[in-house]
C-alpha positions, 0 to 999 in steps of 0.5 A, a space after each residue: 156942522 154948518 154952525 161950526 164951519 161958520 164959527 171957525 171962518 169968523 174966528 180966522 177973519 177976526 184976530 181980536 181976542 175979544 171978538 173970538 170970545 164973543 163968537 165962541 159964546 154965541 157958538 155955545 148958545 147956538 149949540 145949546 139951542 140945537 141940542 135942547 
């Protein structure tokens, strides 16, 4: 839950699409690490 909130907060502060995509990829990687 914390990672999701931080991810949402970062995307709102970064209007650039490239940054949002990078944060999204990092968020997915973090989720995979937590699941495994």
